N, CA, C, O and the ligand as a Tripos MOL2 file, in Angstrom:
@<TRIPOS>MOLECULE
protein
  205   203    52     0     0
PROTEIN
NO_CHARGES

@<TRIPOS>ATOM
      1 N           1.6520  -28.3080  -19.7250 N.3       1 MET1
      2 CA          1.6750  -27.0510  -18.9810 C.3       1 MET1
      3 C           1.8100  -25.8910  -19.9660 C.2       1 MET1
      4 O           2.6060  -25.9350  -20.9040 O.2       1 MET1
      5 N           1.0080  -24.8520  -19.7230 N.am      2 GLU2
      6 CA          0.9820  -23.7290  -20.6540 C.3       2 GLU2
      7 C           1.9550  -22.6400  -20.2200 C.2       2 GLU2
      8 O           2.0510  -22.2960  -19.0420 O.2       2 GLU2
      9 N           2.6620  -22.1160  -21.1900 N.am      3 ASP3
     10 CA          3.5760  -21.0220  -20.8950 C.3       3 ASP3
     11 C           2.7950  -19.7220  -20.7730 C.2       3 ASP3
     12 O           2.0370  -19.3660  -21.6750 O.2       3 ASP3
     13 N           2.9710  -19.0230  -19.6820 N.am      4 VAL4
     14 CA          2.3330  -17.7220  -19.5060 C.3       4 VAL4
     15 C           3.2110  -16.6720  -20.1770 C.2       4 VAL4
     16 O           4.3960  -16.5530  -19.8650 O.2       4 VAL4
     17 N           2.6200  -15.9050  -21.1070 N.am      5 PRO5
     18 CA          3.4140  -14.8480  -21.7440 C.3       5 PRO5
     19 C           3.8800  -13.8440  -20.7120 C.2       5 PRO5
     20 O           3.1030  -13.3950  -19.8700 O.2       5 PRO5
     21 N           5.1170  -13.5050  -20.7800 N.am      6 ARG6
     22 CA          5.6170  -12.5270  -19.8200 C.3       6 ARG6
     23 C           6.7320  -11.7030  -20.4440 C.2       6 ARG6
     24 O           7.3090  -12.0650  -21.4690 O.2       6 ARG6
     25 N           7.0120  -10.5920  -19.7920 N.am      7 LEU7
     26 CA          8.1060   -9.7460  -20.2390 C.3       7 LEU7
     27 C           9.4200  -10.4710  -20.0260 C.2       7 LEU7
     28 O           9.6100  -11.1870  -19.0440 O.2       7 LEU7
     29 N          10.3200  -10.2650  -20.9740 N.am      8 ARG8
     30 CA         11.6250  -10.8890  -20.8480 C.3       8 ARG8
     31 C          12.6710   -9.7790  -20.8140 C.2       8 ARG8
     32 O          12.8120   -9.0110  -21.7650 O.2       8 ARG8
     33 N          13.3830   -9.7120  -19.7310 N.am      9 ALA9
     34 CA         14.3850   -8.6630  -19.5840 C.3       9 ALA9
     35 C          15.7710   -9.2210  -19.8390 C.2       9 ALA9
     36 O          16.0960  -10.3490  -19.4690 O.2       9 ALA9
     37 N          16.5740   -8.3930  -20.4810 N.am     10 ASP10
     38 CA         17.9430   -8.8010  -20.7550 C.3      10 ASP10
     39 C          18.8300   -7.5620  -20.6320 C.2      10 ASP10
     40 O          18.3420   -6.4330  -20.7010 O.2      10 ASP10
     41 N          20.0890   -7.7710  -20.4560 N.am     11 ALA11
     42 CA         20.9810   -6.6320  -20.3370 C.3      11 ALA11
     43 C          22.3400   -6.9890  -20.9070 C.2      11 ALA11
     44 O          22.7930   -8.1310  -20.8290 O.2      11 ALA11
     45 N          22.9740   -5.9840  -21.4810 N.am     12 THR12
     46 CA         24.3320   -6.1860  -21.9750 C.3      12 THR12
     47 C          25.2760   -6.2270  -20.7820 C.2      12 THR12
     48 O          24.9310   -5.7380  -19.7060 O.2      12 THR12
     49 N          26.4570   -6.7990  -20.9570 N.am     13 PRO13
     50 CA         27.4400   -6.7670  -19.8600 C.3      13 PRO13
     51 C          27.7510   -5.3240  -19.4800 C.2      13 PRO13
     52 O          27.9130   -4.4710  -20.3530 O.2      13 PRO13
     53 N          27.8340   -5.0520  -18.1940 N.am     14 PRO14
     54 CA         28.0780   -3.6700  -17.7500 C.3      14 PRO14
     55 C          29.3940   -3.1220  -18.2930 C.2      14 PRO14
     56 O          30.4170   -3.8060  -18.2840 O.2      14 PRO14
     57 N          29.3510   -1.8950  -18.7610 N.am     15 ALA15
     58 CA         30.5520   -1.1900  -19.1840 C.3      15 ALA15
     59 C          30.7940   -0.0490  -18.2050 C.2      15 ALA15
     60 O          30.0070    0.1640  -17.2830 O.2      15 ALA15
     61 N          31.8840    0.6830  -18.4080 N.am     16 TRP16
     62 CA         32.2050    1.7560  -17.4590 C.3      16 TRP16
     63 C          31.1220    2.8200  -17.4330 C.2      16 TRP16
     64 O          30.9260    3.4970  -16.4230 O.2      16 TRP16
     65 N          30.4190    2.9640  -18.5540 N.am     17 ASN17
     66 CA         29.4090    4.0160  -18.6200 C.3      17 ASN17
     67 C          27.9880    3.4770  -18.5510 C.2      17 ASN17
     68 O          27.0380    4.1970  -18.8600 O.2      17 ASN17
     69 N          27.8300    2.2180  -18.1500 N.am     18 GLY18
     70 CA         26.4930    1.6780  -17.9810 C.3      18 GLY18
     71 C          26.2490    0.4360  -18.8070 C.2      18 GLY18
     72 O          27.1850   -0.2090  -19.2790 O.2      18 GLY18
     73 N          24.9850    0.1100  -18.9760 N.am     19 TYR19
     74 CA         24.6310   -1.0580  -19.7740 C.3      19 TYR19
     75 C          23.2690   -0.8460  -20.4040 C.2      19 TYR19
     76 O          22.4790   -0.0220  -19.9450 O.2      19 TYR19
     77 N          23.0050   -1.6010  -21.4650 N.am     20 LEU20
     78 CA         21.7260   -1.4620  -22.1520 C.3      20 LEU20
     79 C          20.7490   -2.5080  -21.6510 C.2      20 LEU20
     80 O          20.9820   -3.7110  -21.7660 O.2      20 LEU20
     81 N          19.6450   -2.0210  -21.0910 N.am     21 LEU21
     82 CA         18.5960   -2.9100  -20.6050 C.3      21 LEU21
     83 C          17.5270   -3.0310  -21.6850 C.2      21 LEU21
     84 O          17.0050   -2.0220  -22.1600 O.2      21 LEU21
     85 N          17.2030   -4.2470  -22.0700 N.am     22 THR22
     86 CA         16.1290   -4.4540  -23.0360 C.3      22 THR22
     87 C          15.0480   -5.3050  -22.3920 C.2      22 THR22
     88 O          15.3290   -6.3040  -21.7300 O.2      22 THR22
     89 N          13.8080   -4.8880  -22.6010 N.am     23 VAL23
     90 CA         12.6690   -5.6450  -22.0910 C.3      23 VAL23
     91 C          11.7830   -6.0020  -23.2780 C.2      23 VAL23
     92 O          11.2640   -5.1190  -23.9620 O.2      23 VAL23
     93 N          11.6120   -7.2950  -23.5180 N.am     24 ALA24
     94 CA         10.8270   -7.7490  -24.6610 C.3      24 ALA24
     95 C           9.4540   -8.2060  -24.2080 C.2      24 ALA24
     96 O           9.3210   -9.0630  -23.3350 O.2      24 ALA24
     97 N           8.4330   -7.6160  -24.8220 N.am     25 CYS25
     98 CA          7.0510   -7.9890  -24.5400 C.3      25 CYS25
     99 C           6.6620   -9.1380  -25.4790 C.2      25 CYS25
    100 O           7.1490   -9.2010  -26.6080 O.2      25 CYS25
    101 N           5.7970  -10.0390  -25.0270 N.am     26 PRO26
    102 CA          5.3650  -11.1500  -25.8890 C.3      26 PRO26
    103 C           4.7200  -10.6810  -27.1870 C.2      26 PRO26
    104 O           4.7450  -11.4180  -28.1730 O.2      26 PRO26
    105 N           4.1450   -9.4840  -27.2230 N.am     27 CYS27
    106 CA          3.4820   -8.9830  -28.4240 C.3      27 CYS27
    107 C           4.4830   -8.4760  -29.4470 C.2      27 CYS27
    108 O           4.0940   -8.1060  -30.5550 O.2      27 CYS27
    109 N           5.7560   -8.4510  -29.1020 N.am     28 GLY28
    110 CA          6.7650   -8.0620  -30.0770 C.3      28 GLY28
    111 C           7.3950   -6.7160  -29.8160 C.2      28 GLY28
    112 O           8.3830   -6.3600  -30.4590 O.2      28 GLY28
    113 N           6.8390   -5.9500  -28.8760 N.am     29 VAL29
    114 CA          7.4140   -4.6510  -28.5560 C.3      29 VAL29
    115 C           8.6550   -4.8450  -27.7010 C.2      29 VAL29
    116 O           8.6570   -5.6300  -26.7540 O.2      29 VAL29
    117 N           9.6980   -4.1280  -28.0450 N.am     30 VAL30
    118 CA         10.9270   -4.2110  -27.2640 C.3      30 VAL30
    119 C          11.2720   -2.8260  -26.7410 C.2      30 VAL30
    120 O          11.4250   -1.8740  -27.5070 O.2      30 VAL30
    121 N          11.3900   -2.7360  -25.4520 N.am     31 PHE31
    122 CA         11.8010   -1.4880  -24.8250 C.3      31 PHE31
    123 C          13.3010   -1.5400  -24.5860 C.2      31 PHE31
    124 O          13.8500   -2.5660  -24.1840 O.2      31 PHE31
    125 N          13.9420   -0.4250  -24.8380 N.am     32 GLU32
    126 CA         15.3790   -0.3590  -24.5800 C.3      32 GLU32
    127 C          15.6580    0.8490  -23.7070 C.2      32 GLU32
    128 O          15.0900    1.9220  -23.9100 O.2      32 GLU32
    129 N          16.5290    0.6670  -22.7450 N.am     33 ARG33
    130 CA         16.9110    1.8010  -21.9160 C.3      33 ARG33
    131 C          18.3700    1.6640  -21.5380 C.2      33 ARG33
    132 O          18.8230    0.6130  -21.0850 O.2      33 ARG33
    133 N          19.0940    2.7540  -21.7360 N.am     34 TRP34
    134 CA         20.4810    2.7620  -21.3390 C.3      34 TRP34
    135 C          20.5540    3.1240  -19.8620 C.2      34 TRP34
    136 O          20.1050    4.1950  -19.4550 O.2      34 TRP34
    137 N          21.1130    2.2380  -19.0730 N.am     35 ILE35
    138 CA         21.2200    2.4590  -17.6360 C.3      35 ILE35
    139 C          22.6500    2.8710  -17.3140 C.2      35 ILE35
    140 O          23.5970    2.1180  -17.5460 O.2      35 ILE35
    141 N          22.7890    4.0760  -16.7770 N.am     36 THR36
    142 CA         24.1160    4.5120  -16.3750 C.3      36 THR36
    143 C          24.3700    4.0560  -14.9360 C.2      36 THR36
    144 O          23.4290    3.7420  -14.2070 O.2      36 THR36
    145 N          25.6280    4.0220  -14.5330 N.am     37 PRO37
    146 CA         25.9320    3.6640  -13.1370 C.3      37 PRO37
    147 C          25.2120    4.5850  -12.1660 C.2      37 PRO37
    148 O          24.8740    4.1780  -11.0550 O.2      37 PRO37
    149 N          24.9730    5.8450  -12.5890 N.am     38 TRP38
    150 CA         24.2830    6.7950  -11.7160 C.3      38 TRP38
    151 C          22.8070    6.4210  -11.5900 C.2      38 TRP38
    152 O          22.2240    6.5370  -10.5120 O.2      38 TRP38
    153 N          22.2030    5.9710  -12.6980 N.am     39 ASP39
    154 CA         20.8230    5.4960  -12.6350 C.3      39 ASP39
    155 C          20.7170    4.3200  -11.6860 C.2      39 ASP39
    156 O          19.8200    4.2590  -10.8460 O.2      39 ASP39
    157 N          21.6510    3.3840  -11.8330 N.am     40 ALA40
    158 CA         21.6160    2.1760  -11.0140 C.3      40 ALA40
    159 C          21.7220    2.5480   -9.5400 C.2      40 ALA40
    160 O          21.0600    1.9550   -8.6870 O.2      40 ALA40
    161 N          22.5670    3.5390   -9.2530 N.am     41 GLU41
    162 CA         22.7310    3.9510   -7.8650 C.3      41 GLU41
    163 C          21.4490    4.5870   -7.3430 C.2      41 GLU41
    164 O          21.0470    4.3400   -6.2060 O.2      41 GLU41
    165 N          20.8070    5.4070   -8.1750 N.am     42 LEU42
    166 CA         19.5650    6.0390   -7.7540 C.3      42 LEU42
    167 C          18.4870    4.9880   -7.5190 C.2      42 LEU42
    168 O          17.7270    5.0760   -6.5550 O.2      42 LEU42
    169 N          18.4210    3.9800   -8.4140 N.am     43 ASP43
    170 CA         17.4320    2.9220   -8.2360 C.3      43 ASP43
    171 C          17.6850    2.1820   -6.9340 C.2      43 ASP43
    172 O          16.7510    1.8290   -6.2130 O.2      43 ASP43
    173 N          18.9420    1.9540   -6.6470 N.am     44 LEU44
    174 CA         19.3010    1.2290   -5.4270 C.3      44 LEU44
    175 C          18.8900    2.0340   -4.2030 C.2      44 LEU44
    176 O          18.3210    1.4980   -3.2520 O.2      44 LEU44
    177 N          19.1910    3.3400   -4.2430 N.am     45 LEU45
    178 CA         18.8290    4.2020   -3.1180 C.3      45 LEU45
    179 C          17.3170    4.2240   -2.9290 C.2      45 LEU45
    180 O          16.8140    4.2140   -1.8050 O.2      45 LEU45
    181 N          16.6000    4.2530   -4.0600 N.am     46 ARG46
    182 CA         15.1450    4.2780   -4.0010 C.3      46 ARG46
    183 C          14.6370    2.9710   -3.3980 C.2      46 ARG46
    184 O          13.6840    2.9570   -2.6180 O.2      46 ARG46
    185 N          15.2920    1.8750   -3.7750 N.am     47 ALA47
    186 CA         14.8420    0.5570   -3.3310 C.3      47 ALA47
    187 C          14.9670    0.4130   -1.8140 C.2      47 ALA47
    188 O          14.1280   -0.2190   -1.1720 O.2      47 ALA47
    189 N          16.0060    0.9960   -1.2580 N.am     48 VAL48
    190 CA         16.1900    0.8630    0.1790 C.3      48 VAL48
    191 C          15.6090    2.0580    0.9400 C.2      48 VAL48
    192 O          15.7110    2.1370    2.1640 O.2      48 VAL48
    193 N          14.9900    2.9970    0.1860 N.am     49 GLY49
    194 CA         14.2790    4.0880    0.8220 C.3      49 GLY49
    195 C          15.1660    5.1360    1.4530 C.2      49 GLY49
    196 O          14.7980    5.7220    2.4720 O.2      49 GLY49
    197 N          16.3150    5.3840    0.8780 N.am     50 LEU50
    198 CA         17.2330    6.3460    1.4860 C.3      50 LEU50
    199 C          17.1130    7.7500    0.8950 C.2      50 LEU50
    200 O          17.7790    8.6720    1.3650 O.2      50 LEU50
    201 N          16.2750    7.9260   -0.1310 N.am     51 ASN51
    202 CA         16.1760    9.2810   -0.6700 C.3      51 ASN51
    203 C          14.7540    9.8110   -0.7160 C.2      51 ASN51
    204 O          14.5300   10.9420   -1.1490 O.2      51 ASN51
    205 ZN          3.1930   -5.9620  -25.4990 Zn       52 ZN52
@<TRIPOS>BOND
     1     1     2 1
     2     2     3 1
     3     3     4 2
     4     3     5 am
     5     5     6 1
     6     6     7 1
     7     7     8 2
     8     7     9 am
     9     9    10 1
    10    10    11 1
    11    11    12 2
    12    11    13 am
    13    13    14 1
    14    14    15 1
    15    15    16 2
    16    15    17 am
    17    17    18 1
    18    18    19 1
    19    19    20 2
    20    19    21 am
    21    21    22 1
    22    22    23 1
    23    23    24 2
    24    23    25 am
    25    25    26 1
    26    26    27 1
    27    27    28 2
    28    27    29 am
    29    29    30 1
    30    30    31 1
    31    31    32 2
    32    31    33 am
    33    33    34 1
    34    34    35 1
    35    35    36 2
    36    35    37 am
    37    37    38 1
    38    38    39 1
    39    39    40 2
    40    39    41 am
    41    41    42 1
    42    42    43 1
    43    43    44 2
    44    43    45 am
    45    45    46 1
    46    46    47 1
    47    47    48 2
    48    47    49 am
    49    49    50 1
    50    50    51 1
    51    51    52 2
    52    51    53 am
    53    53    54 1
    54    54    55 1
    55    55    56 2
    56    55    57 am
    57    57    58 1
    58    58    59 1
    59    59    60 2
    60    59    61 am
    61    61    62 1
    62    62    63 1
    63    63    64 2
    64    63    65 am
    65    65    66 1
    66    66    67 1
    67    67    68 2
    68    67    69 am
    69    69    70 1
    70    70    71 1
    71    71    72 2
    72    71    73 am
    73    73    74 1
    74    74    75 1
    75    75    76 2
    76    75    77 am
    77    77    78 1
    78    78    79 1
    79    79    80 2
    80    79    81 am
    81    81    82 1
    82    82    83 1
    83    83    84 2
    84    83    85 am
    85    85    86 1
    86    86    87 1
    87    87    88 2
    88    87    89 am
    89    89    90 1
    90    90    91 1
    91    91    92 2
    92    91    93 am
    93    93    94 1
    94    94    95 1
    95    95    96 2
    96    95    97 am
    97    97    98 1
    98    98    99 1
    99    99   100 2
   100    99   101 am
   101   101   102 1
   102   102   103 1
   103   103   104 2
   104   103   105 am
   105   105   106 1
   106   106   107 1
   107   107   108 2
   108   107   109 am
   109   109   110 1
   110   110   111 1
   111   111   112 2
   112   111   113 am
   113   113   114 1
   114   114   115 1
   115   115   116 2
   116   115   117 am
   117   117   118 1
   118   118   119 1
   119   119   120 2
   120   119   121 am
   121   121   122 1
   122   122   123 1
   123   123   124 2
   124   123   125 am
   125   125   126 1
   126   126   127 1
   127   127   128 2
   128   127   129 am
   129   129   130 1
   130   130   131 1
   131   131   132 2
   132   131   133 am
   133   133   134 1
   134   134   135 1
   135   135   136 2
   136   135   137 am
   137   137   138 1
   138   138   139 1
   139   139   140 2
   140   139   141 am
   141   141   142 1
   142   142   143 1
   143   143   144 2
   144   143   145 am
   145   145   146 1
   146   146   147 1
   147   147   148 2
   148   147   149 am
   149   149   150 1
   150   150   151 1
   151   151   152 2
   152   151   153 am
   153   153   154 1
   154   154   155 1
   155   155   156 2
   156   155   157 am
   157   157   158 1
   158   158   159 1
   159   159   160 2
   160   159   161 am
   161   161   162 1
   162   162   163 1
   163   163   164 2
   164   163   165 am
   165   165   166 1
   166   166   167 1
   167   167   168 2
   168   167   169 am
   169   169   170 1
   170   170   171 1
   171   171   172 2
   172   171   173 am
   173   173   174 1
   174   174   175 1
   175   175   176 2
   176   175   177 am
   177   177   178 1
   178   178   179 1
   179   179   180 2
   180   179   181 am
   181   181   182 1
   182   182   183 1
   183   183   184 2
   184   183   185 am
   185   185   186 1
   186   186   187 1
   187   187   188 2
   188   187   189 am
   189   189   190 1
   190   190   191 1
   191   191   192 2
   192   191   193 am
   193   193   194 1
   194   194   195 1
   195   195   196 2
   196   195   197 am
   197   197   198 1
   198   198   199 1
   199   199   200 2
   200   199   201 am
   201   201   202 1
   202   202   203 1
   203   203   204 2
@<TRIPOS>SUBSTRUCTURE
     1 MET1         2 RESIDUE 1 A MET
     2 GLU2         6 RESIDUE 1 A GLU
     3 ASP3        10 RESIDUE 1 A ASP
     4 VAL4        14 RESIDUE 1 A VAL
     5 PRO5        18 RESIDUE 1 A PRO
     6 ARG6        22 RESIDUE 1 A ARG
     7 LEU7        26 RESIDUE 1 A LEU
     8 ARG8        30 RESIDUE 1 A ARG
     9 ALA9        34 RESIDUE 1 A ALA
    10 ASP10       38 RESIDUE 1 A ASP
    11 ALA11       42 RESIDUE 1 A ALA
    12 THR12       46 RESIDUE 1 A THR
    13 PRO13       50 RESIDUE 1 A PRO
    14 PRO14       54 RESIDUE 1 A PRO
    15 ALA15       58 RESIDUE 1 A ALA
    16 TRP16       62 RESIDUE 1 A TRP
    17 ASN17       66 RESIDUE 1 A ASN
    18 GLY18       70 RESIDUE 1 A GLY
    19 TYR19       74 RESIDUE 1 A TYR
    20 LEU20       78 RESIDUE 1 A LEU
    21 LEU21       82 RESIDUE 1 A LEU
    22 THR22       86 RESIDUE 1 A THR
    23 VAL23       90 RESIDUE 1 A VAL
    24 ALA24       94 RESIDUE 1 A ALA
    25 CYS25       98 RESIDUE 1 A CYS
    26 PRO26      102 RESIDUE 1 A PRO
    27 CYS27      106 RESIDUE 1 A CYS
    28 GLY28      110 RESIDUE 1 A GLY
    29 VAL29      114 RESIDUE 1 A VAL
    30 VAL30      118 RESIDUE 1 A VAL
    31 PHE31      122 RESIDUE 1 A PHE
    32 GLU32      126 RESIDUE 1 A GLU
    33 ARG33      130 RESIDUE 1 A ARG
    34 TRP34      134 RESIDUE 1 A TRP
    35 ILE35      138 RESIDUE 1 A ILE
    36 THR36      142 RESIDUE 1 A THR
    37 PRO37      146 RESIDUE 1 A PRO
    38 TRP38      150 RESIDUE 1 A TRP
    39 ASP39      154 RESIDUE 1 A ASP
    40 ALA40      158 RESIDUE 1 A ALA
    41 GLU41      162 RESIDUE 1 A GLU
    42 LEU42      166 RESIDUE 1 A LEU
    43 ASP43      170 RESIDUE 1 A ASP
    44 LEU44      174 RESIDUE 1 A LEU
    45 LEU45      178 RESIDUE 1 A LEU
    46 ARG46      182 RESIDUE 1 A ARG
    47 ALA47      186 RESIDUE 1 A ALA
    48 VAL48      190 RESIDUE 1 A VAL
    49 GLY49      194 RESIDUE 1 A GLY
    50 LEU50      198 RESIDUE 1 A LEU
    51 ASN51      202 RESIDUE 1 A ASN
    52 ZN52       205 GROUP 0 **** ****
């Protein structure tokens, strides 16, 4: 069975001020984004369509 290349997401353990989200592409590019608790809340609100 062949492995399909895919993005691999990882995150540091949440701290009081957020956590670091890293997304690794199979080609070697790594995206990093610091997610604050406020970002997470906005994403959640967006996900449930409340804003
Ligand atoms: Zn890539």
